[in-house]
BATI-221974 format. One line per 3 residues: number of its first residue (from 1); their letters; for each residue x, y negated, z negated of C-alpha. Coordinates in nm, 3 decimals. Example, Ala and Ser with C-alpha at 12.3 -4.5 7.8 and 13.67 -1.06 7.14 Angstrom:
<zafis>
1	AS	1.230 0.450 -0.780  1.367 0.106 -0.714
</zafis>
This chain:
<zafis>
1	XXX	-9.526 4.244 3.463  -9.810 4.501 3.432  -9.975 4.652 3.737
4	XXX	-10.308 4.475 3.679  -10.147 4.130 3.684  -9.931 4.224 3.982
7	XXX	-10.234 4.339 4.180  -10.417 4.016 4.102  -10.123 3.802 4.220
10	XXX	-10.090 4.002 4.543  -10.463 3.978 4.618  -10.599 3.712 4.855
13	XXX	-10.735 3.517 4.557  -10.396 3.527 4.382  -10.208 3.402 4.688
16	XXX	-10.466 3.129 4.739  -10.423 3.022 4.376  -10.046 3.002 4.422
19	XXX	-10.099 2.785 4.730  -10.348 2.550 4.564  -10.181 2.508 4.226
22	XXX	-9.810 2.517 4.315  -9.633 2.203 4.194  -9.424 2.178 4.511
25	XXX	-9.565 2.073 4.848  -9.656 2.358 5.081  -9.770 2.314 5.439
28	XXX	-9.818 2.543 5.737  -9.754 2.446 6.103  -9.825 2.628 6.427
31	XXX	-9.596 2.664 6.730  -9.694 2.318 6.853  -9.579 2.160 6.529
34	XXX	-9.937 2.085 6.420  -10.026 2.106 6.051  -10.284 2.381 6.000
37	XXX	-10.286 2.377 5.617  -10.135 2.170 5.337  -10.179 2.220 4.964
40	XXX	-10.294 1.947 4.720  -9.938 1.891 4.592  -9.821 1.832 4.950
43	XXX	-10.103 1.584 5.018  -10.027 1.402 4.695  -9.654 1.404 4.774
46	XXX	-9.710 1.222 5.103  -10.003 1.006 4.981  -10.280 1.153 5.199
49	XXX	-10.638 1.246 5.117  -10.768 1.603 5.127  -10.749 1.758 5.477
52	XXX	-10.643 1.422 5.624  -10.320 1.576 5.761  -10.474 1.891 5.910
55	XXX	-10.443 1.885 6.289  -10.174 1.616 6.291  -9.820 1.683 6.414
58	XXX	-9.556 1.742 6.151  -9.360 1.437 6.281  -9.617 1.211 6.108
61	XXX	-9.432 1.299 5.786  -9.088 1.215 5.934  -8.938 0.861 5.939
64	XXX	-8.963 0.710 6.288  -8.584 0.675 6.321  -8.551 1.053 6.277
67	XXX	-8.847 1.178 6.486  -8.652 1.245 6.807  -8.384 1.442 6.621
70	XXX	-8.647 1.632 6.423  -8.833 1.735 6.741  -8.509 1.876 6.877
73	XXX	-8.443 2.069 6.556  -8.800 2.204 6.555  -8.775 2.316 6.918
76	XXX	-8.447 2.493 6.843  -8.597 2.660 6.534  -8.897 2.787 6.731
79	XXX	-8.658 2.973 6.960  -8.484 3.138 6.665  -8.719 3.136 6.364
82	XXX	-8.575 3.263 6.035  -8.606 3.191 5.664  -8.362 2.918 5.564
85	XXX	-8.303 2.600 5.371  -8.343 2.312 5.611  -8.054 2.067 5.655
88	XXX	-7.808 2.222 5.409  -7.551 1.959 5.321  -7.758 1.686 5.489
91	XXX	-7.972 1.402 5.357  -8.337 1.469 5.453  -8.620 1.218 5.416
94	XXX	-8.998 1.234 5.420  -9.240 0.952 5.512  -9.542 0.869 5.296
97	XXX	-9.865 0.732 5.440  -9.778 0.383 5.312  -9.447 0.391 5.505
100	XXX	-9.227 0.467 5.204  -8.930 0.697 5.266  -8.815 0.940 4.999
103	XXX	-8.549 1.214 4.981  -8.672 1.572 5.012  -8.547 1.928 5.000
106	XXX	-8.716 2.172 5.242  -8.721 2.551 5.286  -8.872 2.715 5.595
109	XXX	-9.023 3.063 5.632  -9.172 3.187 5.964  -9.451 3.442 5.992
112	XXX	-9.673 3.582 6.267  -10.031 3.711 6.267  -10.298 3.774 6.528
115	XXX	-10.365 3.400 6.554  -10.006 3.321 6.654  -9.673 3.211 6.513
118	XXX	-9.654 2.984 6.208  -9.396 2.826 5.978  -9.446 2.766 5.606
121	XXX	-9.254 2.468 5.469  -9.188 2.429 5.096  -9.114 2.061 5.015
124	XXX	-8.970 1.912 4.696  -8.933 1.540 4.617  -8.572 1.503 4.496
127	XXX	-8.585 1.127 4.427  -8.506 1.173 4.055  -8.216 1.403 4.135
130	XXX	-8.076 1.158 4.393  -8.110 0.871 4.146  -7.925 1.077 3.886
133	XXX	-7.654 1.157 4.143  -7.618 0.789 4.233  -7.599 0.696 3.864
136	XXX	-7.334 0.963 3.812  -7.140 0.829 4.109  -7.171 0.477 3.971
139	XXX	-7.054 0.589 3.627  -6.765 0.781 3.782  -6.663 0.481 3.994
142	XXX	-6.680 0.250 3.693  -6.479 0.493 3.481  -6.224 0.529 3.760
145	XXX	-6.201 0.150 3.793  -6.142 0.107 3.421  -5.882 0.383 3.412
148	XXX	-5.709 0.233 3.715  -5.708 -0.116 3.560  -5.564 0.015 3.236
151	XXX	-5.295 0.216 3.412  -5.210 -0.041 3.680  -4.892 -0.156 3.505
154	XXX	-4.780 0.205 3.468  -4.859 0.278 3.836  -4.662 -0.027 3.946
157	XXX	-4.370 0.076 3.729  -4.378 0.431 3.867  -4.404 0.295 4.222
160	XXX	-4.107 0.066 4.161  -3.909 0.357 4.022  -3.999 0.570 4.324
163	XXX	-3.897 0.289 4.558  -3.565 0.248 4.378  -3.512 0.624 4.385
166	XXX	-3.584 0.636 4.758  -3.350 0.344 4.825  -3.075 0.514 4.625
169	XXX	-3.133 0.845 4.806  -3.133 0.669 5.144  -2.812 0.486 5.052
172	XXX	-2.649 0.811 4.938  -2.761 0.993 5.254  -2.632 0.709 5.470
175	XXX	-2.298 0.708 5.285  -2.278 1.085 5.322  -2.357 1.058 5.693
178	XXX	-2.097 0.782 5.736  -1.834 0.989 5.557  -1.911 1.287 5.779
181	XXX	-1.896 1.066 6.087  -1.563 0.918 5.975  -1.427 1.266 5.920
184	XXX	-1.546 1.384 6.261  -1.417 1.065 6.424  -1.069 1.101 6.271
187	XXX	-1.057 1.466 6.375  -1.179 1.392 6.728  -0.967 1.079 6.778
190	XXX	-0.647 1.244 6.658  -0.698 1.517 6.919  -0.849 1.320 7.208
193	XXX	-0.596 1.035 7.194  -0.295 1.253 7.125  -0.349 1.484 7.425
196	XXX	-0.348 1.221 7.705  -0.073 1.019 7.533  0.148 1.328 7.506
199	XXX	0.078 1.410 7.872  0.170 1.056 7.977  0.494 1.057 7.777
202	XXX	0.592 1.395 7.920  0.496 1.300 8.277  0.679 0.965 8.256
205	XXX	1.002 1.147 8.167  0.949 1.390 8.454  0.863 1.109 8.700
208	XXX	1.199 0.951 8.618  1.378 1.287 8.649  1.217 1.376 8.983
211	XXX	1.284 1.020 9.104  1.653 1.069 9.045  1.633 1.399 9.237
214	XXX	1.430 1.230 9.513  1.158 1.500 9.465  0.860 1.300 9.595
217	XXX	0.608 1.588 9.569  0.662 1.657 9.197  0.691 1.286 9.127
220	XXX	0.346 1.221 9.281  0.206 1.518 9.091  0.307 1.369 8.754
223	XXX	0.196 1.018 8.855  -0.146 1.179 8.916  -0.139 1.333 8.567
226	XXX	-0.060 0.990 8.418  -0.352 0.835 8.610  -0.582 1.115 8.491
229	XXX	-0.473 1.061 8.130  -0.532 0.686 8.159  -0.882 0.758 8.296
232	XXX	-0.948 0.989 8.000  -0.841 0.720 7.752  -1.057 0.464 7.938
235	XXX	-1.357 0.700 7.911  -1.299 0.741 7.537  -1.273 0.366 7.482
238	XXX	-1.585 0.306 7.696  -1.777 0.555 7.480  -1.670 0.374 7.162
241	XXX	-1.760 0.038 7.317  -2.106 0.164 7.420  -2.175 0.300 7.070
244	XXX	-2.064 -0.031 6.916  -2.290 -0.236 7.144  -2.587 -0.006 7.080
247	XXX	-2.533 -0.024 6.702  -2.512 -0.403 6.708  -2.823 -0.434 6.927
250	XXX	-2.628 -0.627 7.189  -2.769 -0.429 7.480  -3.101 -0.523 7.638
253	XXX	-3.296 -0.356 7.917  -3.305 -0.606 8.206  -3.473 -0.443 8.509
256	XXX	-3.423 -0.581 8.859  -3.525 -0.466 9.206  -3.271 -0.224 9.356
259	XXX	-3.255 0.028 9.636  -3.231 0.344 9.425  -3.108 0.566 9.708
262	XXX	-2.823 0.327 9.801  -2.734 0.264 9.437  -2.713 0.638 9.363
265	XXX	-2.507 0.703 9.676  -2.256 0.430 9.580  -2.229 0.555 9.221
268	XXX	-2.180 0.915 9.333  -1.915 0.808 9.586  -1.732 0.632 9.303
271	XXX	-1.746 0.949 9.089  -1.647 1.168 9.384  -1.305 1.000 9.383
274	XXX	-1.224 1.164 9.047  -1.417 1.486 9.111  -1.108 1.682 9.221
277	XXX	-1.231 2.000 9.392  -1.597 1.946 9.298  -1.851 1.841 9.557
280	XXX	-2.139 1.615 9.445  -2.453 1.667 9.658  -2.736 1.411 9.648
283	XXX	-3.099 1.408 9.764  -3.382 1.157 9.728  -3.761 1.170 9.759
286	XXX	-4.025 0.895 9.757  -3.991 0.518 9.795  -3.647 0.363 9.758
289	XXX	-3.711 0.018 9.606  -3.752 0.035 9.227  -3.708 -0.188 8.924
292	XXX	-3.429 -0.074 8.687  -3.136 -0.205 8.483  -2.835 -0.126 8.703
295	XXX	-2.571 -0.143 8.429  -2.753 0.090 8.191  -2.841 0.335 8.471
298	XXX	-2.480 0.341 8.589  -2.357 0.422 8.238  -2.611 0.705 8.212
301	XXX	-2.503 0.848 8.549  -2.130 0.821 8.472  -2.178 1.015 8.147
304	XXX	-2.397 1.287 8.300  -2.181 1.328 8.609  -1.860 1.323 8.405
307	XXX	-1.997 1.606 8.187  -2.120 1.803 8.490  -1.779 1.781 8.657
310	XXX	-1.587 1.848 8.337  -1.781 2.162 8.240  -1.801 2.314 8.590
313	XXX	-1.546 2.564 8.724  -1.320 2.452 9.010  -1.496 2.443 9.345
316	XXX	-1.849 2.450 9.203  -2.085 2.180 9.335  -2.289 1.939 9.126
319	XXX	-2.643 1.867 9.247  -2.797 1.522 9.192  -3.153 1.430 9.290
322	XXX	-3.385 1.132 9.247  -3.759 1.122 9.301  -3.999 0.827 9.282
325	XXX	-4.369 0.901 9.253  -4.653 0.688 9.122  -4.533 0.520 8.802
328	XXX	-4.224 0.730 8.724  -3.867 0.788 8.842  -3.702 1.126 8.788
331	XXX	-3.324 1.165 8.796  -3.172 1.514 8.773  -2.810 1.621 8.741
334	XXX	-2.750 1.995 8.776  -2.421 2.181 8.734  -2.322 2.547 8.755
337	XXX	-2.089 2.533 8.459  -2.044 2.694 8.119  -2.393 2.603 7.995
340	XXX	-2.510 2.539 7.638  -2.592 2.814 7.390  -2.937 2.829 7.225
343	XXX	-2.774 2.767 6.886  -2.604 2.448 7.009  -2.901 2.303 7.199
346	XXX	-3.077 2.162 6.892  -2.773 1.946 6.805  -2.687 1.842 7.159
349	XXX	-2.763 1.468 7.125  -2.595 1.420 6.786  -2.287 1.200 6.763
352	XXX	-1.951 1.378 6.790  -2.126 1.713 6.846  -1.945 1.954 7.073
355	XXX	-2.067 2.298 7.175  -1.880 2.603 7.050  -1.779 2.689 7.408
358	XXX	-1.653 2.336 7.489  -1.393 2.276 7.219  -1.109 2.346 7.466
361	XXX	-1.240 2.077 7.704  -1.151 1.715 7.644  -1.434 1.492 7.519
364	XXX	-1.554 1.271 7.235  -1.893 1.430 7.169  -2.047 1.083 7.216
367	XXX	-2.156 1.096 7.581  -2.497 1.262 7.546  -2.579 1.062 7.233
370	XXX	-2.512 0.747 7.436  -2.720 0.877 7.729  -3.014 0.953 7.498
373	XXX	-3.000 0.607 7.342  -2.965 0.432 7.680  -3.266 0.629 7.806
376	XXX	-3.466 0.526 7.499  -3.364 0.164 7.561  -3.515 0.197 7.911
379	XXX	-3.832 0.343 7.750  -3.769 0.677 7.919  -3.717 1.036 7.810
382	XXX	-3.448 1.300 7.861  -3.491 1.678 7.890  -3.258 1.962 7.974
385	XXX	-3.253 2.328 8.068  -2.944 2.536 8.010  -2.813 2.890 7.984
388	XXX	-2.462 2.998 7.895  -2.241 3.064 8.198  -2.526 2.968 8.434
391	XXX	-2.519 2.590 8.414  -2.723 2.297 8.284  -2.978 2.059 8.432
394	XXX	-3.047 1.720 8.272  -3.362 1.537 8.380  -3.429 1.174 8.294
397	XXX	-3.778 1.030 8.339  -3.812 0.653 8.352  -4.126 0.437 8.375
400	X	-4.171 0.220 8.681
</zafis>
């Protein structure tokens, strides 16, 4: 571009010519949103006669349904004026004099002179572009429909294959899980049944021997061991029975009104009889009458208390608390026992799982799995906090 032409274009006459003969609509508004100038292309774009729009508010060119939103945008822009494309990524519409709406693209540029602050808007009718976009969308949708129709049989076949594959994988995983469970069960059962049976056989022989010697003290001692072994076998069989009932869906949650404080006290007294040197302390807060399934709750408590007593050192107390507030019941069982390592905590509720520091203590590894499933049956949740050699607290939350 030579200097002569450049000077002409930058002169007042050149700028005026650009304004008058530009093919896109150009209009200028003041701070109040009033149109101070609009070029012929802009007037033609909106269907107005020469100078008919001058002095009118810019909202006259906005569809009525969008006026309120546009006023808000304009007010916001006046507080932070800057050159930008208006409504990037949005669908903008202009309103012609005859009430026709049409899609537009707008760019805004602010400027200030001695007469005040103004905004220049450059407006393009993008109807043809939008129509082309819609046609392209329509063509794409039609092409996609045809492709989908032609490949439907293939898709169904692939889907059927995927379903079959998933079913086979699920079956294999289930078989693998069952085999692992059988292996763990055989290993656990051979140990857990053998130990109390061996103790009983040994103690029975000694009971007879001490009976012949009229040694009442040692005789009673071994009768106690036999009773303890029978209780252990009963616990194991109860665990297996609970798992069987849960698997077969034979257990249902049947709430009834009970006095929670009295029920807990009775259950704890029952457990205290087999607690040896352990003391079980109990506290309650809140109302006492609640609605719960007594049988399921008792099974949960027996399992938690049995674990707390089993994993606690001699003479250490077990703390039990219940609290009723608003729509929930909280039951906590806290021991000061061997605790659960971080590594073992993630597997704690799995069947037959036993912590690395509990293998020397008798148990099936089913108790906590049963507790978790009973709690779920009562639509509750179970949480725990534990640290090795510092004890464990189990908290059950039940809806009321």
